[in-house]
C-alpha positions in Angstrom: 0.0 0.0 0.0 1.1 3.6 -0.7 0.0 5.0 2.6 0.7 8.6 2.1 -1.5 8.9 -1.0 -5.2 9.1 -1.9 -6.5 7.8 -5.2 -8.8 10.3 -7.0 -10.8 8.9 -9.8 -12.2 11.5 -12.1 -15.7 10.6 -13.3 -17.3 13.9 -14.1 -16.8 14.3 -17.8 -19.4 14.9 -20.5 -18.5 11.7 -22.5 -19.4 13.6 -25.7 -17.4 11.4 -28.1 -18.8 8.2 -26.4 -22.4 9.4 -26.6 -23.2 8.0 -23.2 -21.9 8.0 -19.6 -18.5 6.3 -19.6 -18.3 5.5 -15.9 -21.2 3.1 -16.2 -20.1 1.3 -19.3 -19.8 -2.4 -18.8 -16.5 -4.1 -19.6 -17.1 -7.8 -18.8 -19.0 -8.0 -15.5 -17.9 -4.7 -14.2 -18.4 -1.0 -15.2 -15.3 1.0 -16.1 -15.6 2.8 -12.8 -15.8 -0.4 -10.8 -12.7 -1.8 -12.5 -10.7 1.4 -11.8 -11.9 1.5 -8.2 -10.9 -2.2 -7.7 -7.4 -1.5 -9.0 -7.0 1.6 -6.9 -8.0 -0.3 -3.8 -5.1 -2.7 -4.3 -2.6 0.1 -4.0 -4.1 2.9 -1.9 -5.8 2.9 1.5 -8.0 5.9 0.5 -10.0 6.1 -2.7 -12.5 8.8 -3.7 -14.5 9.5 -6.9 -14.6 13.0 -8.2 -17.9 13.9 -9.8 -19.6 17.0 -11.2 -22.9 16.2 -9.4 -23.7 13.7 -6.7 -24.4 10.4 -8.4 -26.6 8.0 -6.3 -25.9 5.0 -8.5 -22.2 5.2 -7.4 -22.1 3.4 -4.1 -18.7 4.9 -3.2 -17.3 8.0 -1.5 -17.8 11.0 -3.8 -16.7 14.6 -3.9 -18.6 17.0 -6.1 -16.9 19.8 -8.1 -17.1 23.2 -6.5 -17.1 24.6 -10.1 -19.4 22.7 -12.4 -17.8 24.0 -15.7 -14.1 23.8 -14.8 -13.4 20.4 -16.4 -10.9 17.9 -14.8 -8.9 20.7 -13.3 -12.0 21.7 -11.2 -12.5 18.1 -10.1 -8.9 17.8 -9.1 -9.0 21.1 -7.2 -12.0 20.1 -5.1 -10.7 16.6 -4.4 -7.2 17.9 -3.3 -9.0 20.1 -0.8 -10.8 17.1 0.6 -7.9 14.7 1.1 -5.7 14.5 4.2 -2.7 12.7 2.6 0.2 14.7 1.2 -0.1 13.0 -2.2 -2.9 12.1 -4.7 -2.8 9.7 -7.6 -5.2 11.0 -10.2 -6.8 8.6 -12.8 -9.7 8.8 -15.2 -12.6 6.4 -14.8 -12.2 5.4 -18.5 -8.7 3.8 -18.0 -9.7 0.2 -17.1 -6.3 -1.4 -17.7 -4.1 0.8 -15.4 -1.7 -1.5 -13.7 -0.6 -1.5 -10.1 3.0 -2.1 -11.1 3.0 1.2 -13.2 1.5 3.1 -10.2 4.2 1.8 -7.9 6.9 2.7 -10.4 5.6 6.2 -10.7 5.4 6.5 -6.9 9.1 5.8 -6.5 9.9 8.9 -8.5 8.1 11.5 -6.3 11.0 12.8 -4.3 10.7 16.5 -3.8 8.7 17.2 -7.0 5.2 18.5 -7.1 4.0 15.9 -9.7 5.1 12.7 -11.4 3.6 12.4 -14.9 4.1 9.5 -17.4 4.9 10.4 -21.0 3.6 8.0 -23.7 4.3 8.5 -27.4 5.7 11.9 -26.6 2.5 13.0 -24.8 2.2 13.7 -21.1 -0.5 11.6 -19.4 -1.8 14.0 -16.6 -4.8 11.7 -15.8 -2.6 8.8 -14.7 -0.2 10.8 -12.5 0.8 11.7 -8.9 0.2 15.2 -7.6 1.3 16.8 -4.3 -1.6 18.2 -2.3 0.2 21.5 -2.5 -0.7 21.7 -6.2 -4.0 23.1 -5.1 -2.6 26.6 -4.9 -1.5 26.6 -8.5 -4.8 25.1 -9.6 -6.8 27.8 -7.8 -4.8 30.5 -9.6 -5.5 28.9 -13.0 -9.2 28.5 -12.3 -9.4 32.2 -11.2 -7.6 33.4 -14.3 -8.6 33.9 -17.9 -6.3 31.4 -19.4 -7.3 27.9 -20.4 -8.4 25.7 -17.5 -6.4 22.7 -18.4 -4.2 20.1 -16.8 -1.5 21.0 -19.3 -1.5 24.5 -18.0 -1.1 23.2 -14.5 1.9 21.1 -15.5 3.6 24.2 -16.9 3.5 25.7 -13.4 4.8 22.8 -11.5 8.1 21.1 -10.8 7.3 17.8 -12.6 9.2 14.6 -12.9 8.3 13.2 -16.3 8.7 9.4 -16.8 8.9 8.1 -20.3 8.2 4.7 -21.8 11.7 3.4 -20.9 10.9 3.8 -17.2 7.6 2.0 -17.5 7.9 -0.7 -20.1 9.1 -3.4 -17.8 6.1 -2.7 -15.5 3.6 -2.6 -18.5 5.3 -3.8 -21.7 2.4 -2.9 -24.0 1.6 0.4 -22.0 -2.0 -0.7 -21.8 -2.3 1.3 -18.6 -2.7 4.4 -20.7 -5.4 3.1 -23.0 -8.5 5.3 -22.4 -12.0 4.8 -23.8 -13.2 7.9 -25.6 -15.3 6.4 -28.4 -17.4 3.2 -29.2 -14.5 2.0 -31.2 -12.3 2.2 -28.1 -14.8 0.1 -26.3 -14.7 -2.6 -29.0 -10.9 -2.7 -28.7 -11.2 -2.8 -24.9 -13.5 -5.8 -25.0 -10.8 -7.7 -26.9 -8.3 -6.7 -24.2 -10.7 -7.4 -21.3 -9.3 -10.7 -20.3 -6.0 -9.2 -19.4 -5.1 -8.7 -15.8 -5.0 -5.1 -14.5 -3.0 -5.7 -11.4 
């Protein structure tokens, strides 16, 4: 267990490209959200779900966005203000194949940085990353400003440890941890991958 960290699962998106709520999509005998919760519980003693509005169908601790139109950054801001651990691992609810070995590898790189973010195919993956609770100050500044309210904007303000594929490939050789489901085509591909272990 990574005792000094809370897992924050973001489940407040619009799912526009999917055309329906992603959190409740079934993959095998579990929803995407249930799969991610189960994986997070293997690694972290504390797990919460960040939502835009209270969702009674989710029988799990939830925290609702203080800003309903601020996107994932607003969800992260509210959740960071709720946790008591110095660190958070933030993951999207549509990433059903995130592996515990990858999370543990990223956790080892925290040190004195404010965030640990994987980079896959040259692209930062801010929704499968560690953030220090102190990041909430920078997030509030971004949300109060006129610039784009994005996780990329947050990373530009933080001291970040970026971890590329070479630091993750032995933990997840095919980097399936970073496969997210945005479209029905992604779901079809995920169903083919669904028999793979996520731990």
